[in-house]
Each structure stands twice: as structure tokens, then as C-alpha cells.
N, C-alpha and C positions, 0 to 999 in steps of 0.2 A: 728196893728189892720187890716190894709188893706191886709197884707199878709195872715192873718188868714182867711179873706174873700175868698181869692183865694183857699186856701186849703179846706175850708168848701164846696165850690161849687162842689167839685169833687164827693160828695156823691149823687148828683142828678142823676147819671147814674145807681144807684143801686135801682131798683124798687121792691116794694113788690107786691104780688098777688092782694092786694086790690087796689093799684094804677093802676094796669093793666086794671081795669074796667073803669077807668076814662080817660079823654082825655090825650094824651101823652104830657109830658112836652116838650116844644119847644127845650130845651137844648138837650134832648134825640133825638128828631127828627133831629136836626142839626148834632149830633154825628153820627147817623145812615146813614144820607145822605153822610157824609164825608167818612165813611167806604165803601160805595158802589162805590166810585171812585177807579178805578184799578191802583193805583200808585205802581204796583208790578214790581219788576225786573224780566227779564232784559229790559223790555220796559214800564216804568211807564208812565201813562197818565197824565203828568204834565199840559197839556193844560186845561183839564177839571177841574183839581184841582185848578189851578190859577183862573179860572172863578168862581168856587165855593167860594174861599176865597175872591174874590172881592165883592161878595154879602155880605159876613160876615162883611167885612170892612165897607160897606155901612150901615148895621144894627147897627154897633158899632159907626158910625159917626167918623171913623178914617181915617187919610190920608192913601193913598194906592199907592204903587209903586212896579214895577217888575224889578228885576235886573237879567240879564242873566249871570250866573256864567260862563257857556260856552253855545254856541248855543243849544237851546232845553232843557236846564236845568235851569229853573228860580227859583230865590229866591224871595219870597213875603215879603215885609216889610210894616207893618201897624204902624202908629204913632198916639199917643194921646199926644198933647202938654200939658206940665205942666204949672203951674202958674209962675214958675221961670225956663224957658227953658235953662238958662245958667248953671244951676246945672247939675252935671253928671246924666245920665239917667239910667233907669232900662230896661234891655232887658229880654224878655220872649221868649225863643227859643224853637222850636220844628221842627221835620223833617216830610216831607210829604210822603216819600217813605217807602215801606214795603218789607220784604223779600219774595222770591218765596214761593209758596204754592203747596201742593199736594192735590187737591180737593177730591180724592178718600178716603182719610183718615179723612175727615171731616163729621160731622153729618149733617151739612147744608152747602149750598153754601157759601164759605168764603167771598164772596163779596155781599151777600144778606142782611147783617146786620139783620139776623133773630132774632126776640125776642120771647122767649118761654113763657110759662104760668107763669113762676117764675119771669119774667122780665130780665132774663139773655140774653145778646146780643152776638151773635156769628159773628166773622169776623176777617179777617187778619188786624192787625193794631189796634185792639181795645185797647190793652195795650201798644204796641210799635209802634208809640206813639200818635196816633190820639186822644185818650182820653185827653191827656195833652193839645194839641192844642185847643181843644174845651173847656176845663176847663178854660184856659186863657181867651178865648173870652167871655164865659158865665159869668165868675166872673166879668170881667170888665163891661159887659152890666148891671149886677145887681148893681154894685157900682155906675155907672152913673145914673141908674134909681132911686137909693136912694139919689141922690143929692151930692155924694162925689166929691170933687175937688182934683186933683192931683198936689202936689207941684212940682214934677219932671216929665219930659217927660217919657212916657212909649212907648217902641218899641216892637213890636211882629215880629219875623222872622219865616218864614216857609221855611225851606231849603231842597234842593234835595240831594239825593245820600249819606245820612248819613250811610245807610246800607252797602255802599261800602267804608266806611272810610272817607267820605266827600271830596274825591279827586276832584270831579267835582262840589262840592257844597261849604260848609263852607270854605274850604281851599282857594278858590278863593275870596269868599265874604269878608273875613277879610282883604284882601290886597287892597280892593277897597276904593276909596275916600269916597263913600257914607257911608261905614261902619265906617270909621274913624270919619266922621262928626257926627255920632250918639252920640259920647261922653259918652260911656257906663261906668258906675261906678260899676254896679253889674249885673250879668247875671244869670238867672235860666234856667236849662235845664231839661232833663227827669230824673225821679226818679224811684224807684222800685214800681211797682204796688201793691196795698194792696189787699189781698184776703179776708179781713174782713171789718167790718164797721169802724175799727180804722185806722186813718191816722197817720203814723209814720214819724218822722223826722230822716234822716240819716246824720251822720257827716263824713262818709268815704265810699269808694267804692273800688271794685276790679279794677285792671288795665288790660285792654284787650291787649293781644299780639297776633298777627298773625304770626306764626312761620313756615317757610318753610325750610325743610332739603333736601339738594341735595346730592345724593350719586353717585360717579363715580367709575367705576371699569373696569375690563377686559371684552371686548365683545367676542363673539364666537358663534359657532353653538350649537344648543340644544342637539346634540347627544353626547356631551363630558362633562367631569367634568372640567369646566373652573375654574381656580384659581382666587381668589380675585374678586368674582362677586358682583355686586351691590345688588343682591337679599338678600344675607346674611347680608350685611351692613344695608339694609333697615329693615330687620327683627329685628335686634338689636335695631334700633332706635324706631320702633313701639312698641316693647316689653318694652322698657325703659319708653316711654311716657305713654303708657296705664297701665303699672305696677304702675307708680306713680299715675295715675288716680284712680286705684283701692284702693290705700292707702288712698287717700283723701276722696273717697266715704265712705270707712269703718270708717274713722275718724268722719265723719258727722253722720253716723248711730249709732256709739257707744256713742256719747255724746249729750244728749238731750238739753244741754245748748248752743250748737252751731247752727248756721243757715248757709245758703248757702254762705253768705258773709265772713264767717270765714275759708273757705277752698278754695283751688284752683281747678277749673274745667279744664279738658283737654278733647278735642274732636277732633278726626281725621276727617278732612273735605274733603280732596281729595288726590288721588294718581295719579301720572302722569308718563308716560314713556312707553317704549316698541315700537318695530317696527313690528315684525312678531312673531307668536306663537313659531316658531322654532329657533328664534335668541335670544341669550342672550344679553340684551342691555348694552350699555356703561354707561347709566345714568338713574336713577330713582329719583323721588322726592315725598315728602309727606308733607302735610300741616296740622297744628293743630291750632284750635281756643282755646286759653288759657285765662282764667280770673284769675289773680293772686291776692291773698289776700294781704293786706298791709304789713303783716309781712314777706312775701316771696319775695318782689320785689327786694331787694338788692342782694339776693343770687341766684335767679332763673336762671339767665343767666349762672352762673358758673355751675349749674346743667346741662343745655343744652350743654355747652361746653364739659363737662366731658362725657356725653353720646356720643357725636360725636367722641371724641377721642377714646373711647372704641370700637366704631363701625369699626374703621379702617381708613386707609389713603384714602383721597379723599372725606371725608364727611364734608360738610360745612353747615352753617345755616345762615338765614337772618331773622331779626325781623322787621316787618312793623309797623310803627306808635307806637313805643315804648314810653310809658308814663314815668312819674317820680313819685317817692314816696313822693316828696316834694309838699305840698299844700301851695303855696306862699300866696294865698289870706287868708287862715286860719291863717297862721303865722303872717300876718300883722295885723289881728284883735286881736290876742293874745297880740302882742306887744303894 
């Protein structure tokens, strides 16, 4: 029942034109103020964000502490003690950082939290994932106001650098004594934002892989036909990845029963290399952001390995933060 309350609270951010004429819901105001904080990479304003969250903790009457994952990158922890604090606790996690933005392509300033006549709110981080952090806070405020007591202790964590893979955030936090002392039994993190009034529950998700392909070959002057060049190898790699991308995109278009979670997305995110325009380089690299559907996880690395072999000698790959197809928590529940 309490979890249902948390999910229910999320619809408070979807306003109707009629509601727009009335005083703004405080939950929406808090959400918009959160959006206005520029926690955008490469230089997130974590200091202002921490100050804002401290005020939210005070409104919630929650314990508040700040842990420096690394200097300048704080994780905020709020705690509501349960009636039986020795029981394993519930963790509600969200991240404070947002990805870079190109303002020229936005209808409104991405950090203005502009609300139009339909009640739609524009801003970087509205879905990923400041809405979730505010939903946690507002749901708990409502539960407390209604007189609910919590059997277990509830922790809320607001962590930095998730958009960079958590290298300077959660990766450090989970190794700290303060995290171990939280005695977490179940953690909730971000989910897929709903584009309708319906709130859906998901039982699986795609696995993110960040794949970098490095191509090495014969360098030389641009006036010659250099054999074994990195350019030809890189072309084969790019064609292979993007060809597979086209197949997956067409698969989604051809079957109305599928949604985005049923296919694997592939996007080329950066190219690196070169010295001078008239010099054939000895090395080029390319990176792809890949979100692998559950049915592909076990075989996808073989696919990458095959593409590298086809491209020629000196082509290698690395996969950062490779996940697992095994959900140990779900398996333990089934057992």
C-alpha cells in the first residue's frame, strides 16, 4: 500500500489547463526549482543542489548528511527512522546530475523549468531523473502528513555523476562505511518515464554497454595509397554497428507489438584520432552507446568480436561497465 502511494504521487506533475488557473501545487514548484539548478556536465553545480536538498530534508523532517564521494562531488543521504530500525531498510535512490544540453535546439531555456499553457514543463532532467527524486520526497511528505508510520527505516540518496557511469559517485559511495551501515534490504532506482496518465511496472530492462573500438594500422603520407590503413578498418566497424542499428530500428517499425525495450539500440557517440590532414594516422577509435535487450546479452559480445575480426588485424574492443543478464534479486524472490 505504501509503495502504491509513492507511484500515485508521480501524477501530480501532469497538470491540466484547469489546474493552471489555480495556485501551483507545491510539489510542482519544488520540481521546477530542482530543474533550475544547473547540475549539467561537464561542471555540475552540486553545491547549489546540496543546499536545495538540505531544505527539502528539513521540510520532510528527515536526517540529513553529505558524503563526499570524491572532493567536490557530494552524495546526499536523507533518513527517516523506522519503528524497527534493526530491520533491513528501504533505499530510494536518484541522481542529481544531467547530461549536456544544446540550448539552440530547445523551445525554451532548458534550465528555466518553463511551464506552458497545457501544464507541460520543459527542462533538462525533467525525466532523467529529477522527477523521480521529487516524487520520492513528495510521496513521503504526503504519507507523513496522513499519519503513516514506517516499520522500516527509509533512506533517500541523491548521488552525483550517474551520467558518467557513477565512477565518481555511487561506485565510491557503496564502498563507504556509511553506506554499509544503512543495512539496505531493497533499493529502488530510476524507471522508464511514462508518456501517458498510466503508470506501468517494468520487470526487466536493457543493459547499457559503452563500447570503444580501437583500430591500428600503417601510418604514412596522404599522397600515397597506404596499405592496411586504419580508415578502412574503421569504416568496416562503423558499417557493421550502424547496419545492425538499421536492422533493429526496422524490426521495431515492422512489429506494433514491440516497444523500445524489445530491441537493441546502437548510437555512435564519438570518433577520435588523427594528427594532420595530410597524415594517415596509425590509430583511430570510435565509441558506441548500446542498450542491449535481455534476449541479446549472452550473444552480443560474440557479435562485436566477429566484426572486429572481419575489420582486420589490429582492431580491438573494450566494454565499460558491462552488466549481467542475471537478476539475482529477482531469482531470490522466485525461489
